[in-house]
C-alpha positions as CSV (number, residue, x, y, z in Angstrom):
1,M,13.3,31.4,16.9
2,Y,13.8,31.7,13.4
3,I,16.0,28.7,13.3
4,K,14.1,26.6,15.8
5,Q,11.0,26.2,14.4
6,P,12.3,24.9,10.5
7,T,14.5,22.5,12.5
8,Q,11.7,21.2,14.9
9,L,9.6,21.0,11.7
10,E,11.8,18.9,10.2
11,R,12.3,16.5,13.1
12,F,8.3,16.2,13.3
13,L,8.6,15.3,9.4
14,M,11.3,12.5,9.7
15,E,9.5,11.1,13.3
16,G,6.1,11.0,11.3
17,S,4.6,13.2,13.9
18,Y,2.3,15.2,11.3
19,A,-0.2,16.2,14.3
20,K,2.7,18.5,15.7
21,V,3.6,19.7,12.0
22,L,0.1,20.7,11.9
23,E,0.1,22.4,15.7
24,A,3.2,24.3,14.5
25,Q,1.2,25.6,11.6
26,K,-0.6,28.0,14.3
27,D,2.4,29.9,15.7
28,V,4.6,30.9,12.9
29,P,6.9,33.8,14.0
30,K,6.8,35.7,10.5
31,M,4.1,35.9,8.1
32,Y,6.7,34.5,5.5
33,Y,6.4,31.2,7.2
34,S,2.8,30.9,5.9
35,F,3.8,30.2,2.5
36,F,5.9,27.4,3.4
37,M,3.4,26.1,5.8
38,E,0.8,25.6,3.3
39,R,3.3,23.7,1.4
40,L,4.1,21.5,4.4
41,L,0.5,20.6,4.6
42,D,0.5,19.4,1.0
43,T,3.6,17.4,1.8
44,V,1.9,16.0,5.0
45,R,-1.4,15.5,2.7
46,L,0.4,13.2,0.2
47,K,2.2,11.1,2.6
48,V,-0.7,10.3,4.9
49,G,-2.5,9.6,1.4
50,A,0.3,7.2,0.3
51,S,-0.2,5.6,3.8
52,L,-3.9,5.2,3.2
53,E,-3.8,3.8,-0.3
54,R,-1.0,1.3,0.9
55,S,-3.0,0.4,3.9
56,Y,-6.8,0.2,2.7
57,E,-8.9,-0.8,-0.2
58,N,-11.6,1.6,0.7
59,L,-12.7,3.9,3.6
60,P,-15.2,6.0,4.7
61,A,-15.1,9.5,2.8
62,Q,-15.6,11.4,5.9
63,E,-12.8,9.6,7.8
64,A,-10.3,9.9,5.2
65,A,-11.2,13.5,4.9
66,K,-10.7,13.8,8.5
67,M,-7.3,12.3,8.1
68,L,-6.3,14.0,5.2
69,I,-6.8,17.0,6.9
70,L,-9.8,18.5,4.5
71,A,-13.0,20.0,5.5
72,D,-15.6,17.5,3.9
73,V,-16.2,15.2,1.3
74,P,-16.4,17.8,-1.6
75,A,-12.9,18.8,-0.7
76,L,-11.7,15.0,-0.6
77,Q,-13.5,14.2,-4.1
78,E,-11.5,17.5,-5.3
79,F,-8.4,16.2,-3.6
80,A,-8.8,12.4,-5.2
81,V,-8.8,14.3,-8.7
82,K,-5.7,16.0,-8.1
83,E,-3.9,13.1,-6.7
84,N,-5.0,10.9,-9.9
85,E,-3.9,13.6,-12.1
86,R,-0.8,14.0,-10.3
87,K,0.2,10.4,-10.5
88,A,-0.8,10.1,-14.1
89,R,1.6,13.1,-15.1
90,E,4.5,11.2,-12.9
91,E,3.7,8.0,-14.7
92,Q,4.1,9.9,-18.1
93,D,7.4,11.6,-17.0
94,D,9.3,8.2,-16.9
95,P,8.7,6.9,-20.7
96,M,12.0,4.8,-20.7
97,G,10.5,2.6,-17.7
98,D,13.9,3.1,-15.9
99,M,13.8,0.9,-13.0
100,T,17.2,2.0,-11.5
101,P,16.8,2.2,-8.0
102,S,16.7,5.8,-6.6
103,L,16.4,7.6,-3.4
104,T,13.6,9.8,-4.8
105,R,11.9,7.2,-7.3
106,R,9.8,4.2,-6.1
107,V,9.8,0.8,-7.7
108,P,6.5,1.1,-9.6
109,T,3.9,-1.3,-8.4
110,G,0.8,0.1,-10.3
111,L,-1.2,2.9,-10.6
112,V,-3.8,3.4,-7.5
113,R,-6.6,5.5,-8.7
114,W,-8.9,7.3,-6.0
115,E,-12.4,7.6,-6.4
116,V,-15.1,9.0,-4.0
117,K,-18.7,7.3,-4.2
118,D,-21.3,6.0,-2.2
119,T,-19.9,8.0,0.9
120,K,-16.4,5.8,0.4
121,L,-13.2,6.2,-0.6
122,Y,-12.1,3.5,-2.8
123,F,-8.3,2.6,-3.9
124,L,-8.4,1.1,-7.3
125,R,-5.3,-0.7,-8.3
126,T,-4.0,-1.9,-11.5
127,E,-2.5,-4.7,-12.2
128,E,-0.2,-4.4,-15.1
129,K,3.0,-3.2,-13.1
130,R,2.8,-5.6,-10.0
131,L,6.1,-6.1,-8.5
132,Q,7.6,-9.7,-8.8
133,I,9.8,-10.7,-6.0
134,P,12.2,-13.8,-7.1
135,A,11.3,-15.6,-3.8
136,L,13.8,-18.5,-4.7
137,D,16.7,-16.4,-5.9
138,V,16.4,-14.4,-2.6
139,M,16.4,-17.8,-0.6
140,V,19.6,-18.8,-2.4
141,N,21.4,-15.9,-2.3
142,T,20.4,-15.5,1.7
143,I,21.6,-19.1,2.5
144,G,24.7,-18.5,0.2
145,Y,25.7,-15.5,2.0
146,A,24.9,-16.7,5.5
147,T,27.4,-19.7,4.3
148,D,30.2,-17.5,3.3
149,L,30.0,-15.3,6.4
150,E,30.1,-18.8,8.6
151,R,33.3,-19.8,6.9
152,I,34.9,-16.4,7.3
153,V,34.2,-16.2,11.1
């Protein structure tokens, strides 16, 4: 029982079944699990928030609060302030601007600030770190790889 639930929670997170993670919060086998469930709830909020900011330019604040498992719009405003502070700290933590690929670090595409006003949540994007994809180079390399592969086969 004590191994089964954490294993299921990990599977639910990997699948993106956040509703199942929330349901599992209701039956924790020991009181010690509640601390970890709170941390897990924060993780789910961050993942849902990252998806929202990639998917929308704005959306109704009440719906955003519901999606982020928050009680109401003032809780959403508080979450938005904390999210903006967290992102500002993350941006300052990388003073060298290291662009080396990593499993834990995403390619910077600019800072997305959250702002709640007029009953809507807005995702304000900065333009200074827009990711440039060299389309012509990618096409040339892909065609070259396909040609080389055809020669080999």
